[in-house]
C-alpha positions in Angstrom: -57.7 -85.4 -61.7 -60.5 -87.2 -61.3 -62.5 -84.6 -59.0 -62.0 -81.9 -61.5 -63.3 -83.8 -64.4 -66.3 -84.9 -62.1 -66.7 -80.6 -61.4 -65.9 -80.0 -65.1 -69.2 -82.2 -66.1 -71.2 -80.3 -63.2 -69.9 -76.9 -64.4 -71.0 -77.9 -68.1 -74.2 -78.8 -66.6 -74.7 -75.4 -65.3 -73.2 -73.4 -67.8 -75.5 -74.9 -70.6 -78.6 -74.6 -68.3 -77.2 -71.2 -67.8 -76.7 -69.7 -71.1 -73.2 -69.3 -71.0 -70.4 -69.8 -73.8 -67.6 -71.9 -73.7 -65.8 -68.4 -75.1 -67.2 -67.0 -71.4 -66.0 -69.7 -68.9 -62.5 -69.2 -71.5 -62.1 -65.4 -71.0 -61.9 -66.0 -67.0 -59.0 -69.1 -67.5 -57.5 -67.1 -70.0 -56.6 -64.5 -67.3 -53.3 -63.7 -66.2 -54.6 -63.1 -62.7 -55.7 -66.6 -61.0 -55.9 -65.0 -58.0 -58.8 -62.8 -59.8 -60.1 -66.7 -61.3 -60.0 -68.8 -58.1 -62.4 -65.5 -56.6 -64.5 -66.1 -59.8 -64.7 -69.9 -58.7 -64.7 -69.7 -55.5 -68.3 -67.1 -55.6 -69.4 -68.9 -58.1 -69.3 -71.9 -55.8 -70.9 -69.6 -53.2 -73.8 -68.6 -55.4 -74.1 -72.1 -56.6 -74.4 -73.0 -52.9 -77.2 -70.6 -52.5 -79.0 -71.3 -55.1 -79.5 -75.0 -54.7 -80.2 -73.9 -50.8 -83.3 -72.3 -52.6 -84.2 -75.3 -54.5 -84.3 -77.3 -52.1 -86.4 -75.0 -49.4 -88.6 -75.1 -53.0 -89.2 -79.1 -53.0 -92.0 -80.5 -50.9 -90.8 -82.6 -48.3 -91.9 -86.3 -48.0 -92.9 -87.3 -44.7 -91.1 -89.5 -43.2 -93.2 -93.3 -42.4 -91.9 -93.2 -38.8 -91.8 -89.8 -38.2 -91.8 -88.9 -34.4 -95.1 -86.9 -33.1 -98.6 -87.7 -33.5 -99.4 -89.4 -37.1 -102.6 -87.6 -38.0 -105.4 -85.8 -36.9 -106.6 -87.4 -33.8 -110.5 -87.4 -35.5 -109.4 -89.5 -38.6 -107.5 -91.8 -36.4 -110.5 -92.2 -34.4 -112.8 -92.8 -37.5 -110.4 -95.0 -39.2 -110.2 -96.9 -36.3 -113.7 -97.3 -36.0 -114.5 -98.3 -39.3 -111.5 -100.6 -39.5 -113.3 -102.5 -36.8 -116.8 -102.5 -38.6 -114.4 -103.9 -41.4 -113.3 -106.9 -39.4 -116.8 -107.3 -38.3 -118.2 -107.0 -41.6 -115.8 -109.3 -43.5 -114.3 -111.5 -40.9 -110.6 -109.3 -40.7 -108.9 -106.2 -40.6 -107.9 -103.6 -43.8 -105.2 -105.2 -45.5 -102.3 -102.5 -46.7 -103.2 -100.4 -49.8 -107.0 -101.5 -49.5 -108.4 -98.8 -51.5 -112.1 -99.7 -51.0 -111.5 -99.5 -47.4 -110.0 -95.9 -48.1 -112.7 -95.1 -50.0 -114.7 -95.7 -47.4 -112.4 -94.6 -44.9 -112.7 -90.8 -47.0 -116.8 -91.0 -47.0 -117.3 -91.4 -43.2 -114.5 -88.6 -42.7 -116.9 -86.3 -45.3 -119.9 -87.7 -43.6 -119.1 -86.7 -40.4 -116.7 -83.5 -40.8 -116.9 -82.7 -44.1 -114.3 -83.6 -47.1 -110.8 -82.8 -45.5 -109.0 -80.0 -47.1 -105.7 -82.0 -47.4 -106.3 -85.2 -48.3 -105.2 -87.3 -45.4 -103.0 -90.1 -45.5 -105.3 -92.8 -45.3 -102.8 -95.5 -45.4 -101.1 -94.4 -42.0 -104.5 -93.9 -40.5 -105.6 -97.7 -41.3 -101.9 -98.8 -40.3 -102.4 -97.1 -37.0 -106.1 -98.2 -36.1 -105.0 -101.6 -37.1 -101.7 -101.9 -34.9 -104.5 -100.7 -32.3 -107.3 -103.3 -32.5 -104.5 -105.6 -32.8 -103.0 -105.0 -29.4 -106.7 -103.7 -27.7 -107.8 -107.6 -28.5 -104.2 -109.3 -27.7 -105.0 -107.3 -24.5 -108.5 -108.4 -23.9 -107.6 -112.1 -24.6 -104.5 -111.7 -21.9 -107.2 -110.4 -19.5 -109.6 -113.5 -20.4 -107.0 -115.4 -19.4 -107.1 -114.3 -16.0 
């Protein structure tokens, strides 16, 4: 019963959106031929699944924070690393997370070298990768100097 009530609530939302009246729905349920009514329900379910797939295909996908493969354009990553290193020299520390000032500086550097990007790159991802690589490089240099 719980599932049927939940389905009825969902069907109610769909019928309100479609403009069907309760009389239209009752006409289906009052038929003596239950097989025909059951077929209509299955047909509606199939149509709803197709509509859901179409709607889902129209929703832009959010990039995963830990996506596989290259995290961005290599030229953006190279400039981000150079700018993060310059930031460290000038300020004494690496850029922090969500540092809008650094992102603005990074955009200016990319625009100066390559022109304004058509699609806005993920500045936070480029910054995070640059900071991680600089930290790794610094750790490797310290390790080499200890030997």
